[in-house]
Residue, then its C-alpha position, 0 to 999 in steps of 0.5 A: m794685670k791691668l783686670f786684677a788691678k782695676l778689679f783687687s784696687k780700693k776706690p777713693a772713699a766718697p767725700s765726707p757732707l762735711e769736706e763737701v759743703s768746703g769745696i764747694l764753699e771754697r770754689f763760691a768764695t772764689a767766685t764772689s773776690m772776684g768781685i770785691d777790693r781785697e785793700d778796701l776790705a781789709r780797711y773797713p771793719a763794716k765791709q769786712r761783717q758784711v762779707m762775713a754774713f754774707h759768706f755765713g748765708a753760703i753756709e747756712y744754704l749749704a750746711r741745710e742742702f749736706q744736713l749738716d748740724e750747727t757744729q759743723m755749720l759754725g766750723v766749716f765756719v770758722v775754718f771760712l775765717d781763718s782761710y778768707f781773712i786768715m784769722p787764727i780762729t784765736e783771734t775769731g771771738s764767740i763764733s756765737e756772738r758773730v753769727q747773732g749780729f749776723y742776724d740781730k743787724p739789718q745791714e749785715r743780715e741782709y748780706l747773710e740774706a743774700g748769700s744764701d740766695v746768692c750760694r742757691r742761684w750759682h750752686d743749683l741753678n748755675e748762674r756764674r755771675a752771681p757771686l758779683q754781687l758781693g761785691e756791686m752791694l758792697a760798692a753801694s754800701 
């Protein structure tokens, strides 16, 4: 009986690249939150934008690795904002404007670039303590 079950049962479908990126980002965000004072983050909008920029850098890195297009990448970011900041999509404002700010503002760009680098080190090089760099950066600013 078990032989038939093995031969004829459906194998679960492999996750799509979008699902993989979302899952990796969720684990990464959990790892970065270990070094962050969430109450402090809630009080300072500038720090919120820095955390958003950091994670968008990670999303960009993962999007390149998994060959997501820009729409998919921005979709992952919107879901991140909704789940991490408990910010409904209707309150996220213009995502493209928010992302452009990450590139235009030097301090936010620093976080964007750090997020990409930290995610690469954490995901590819297995540096498990790398995500704590976000908390260190926030404490220094």
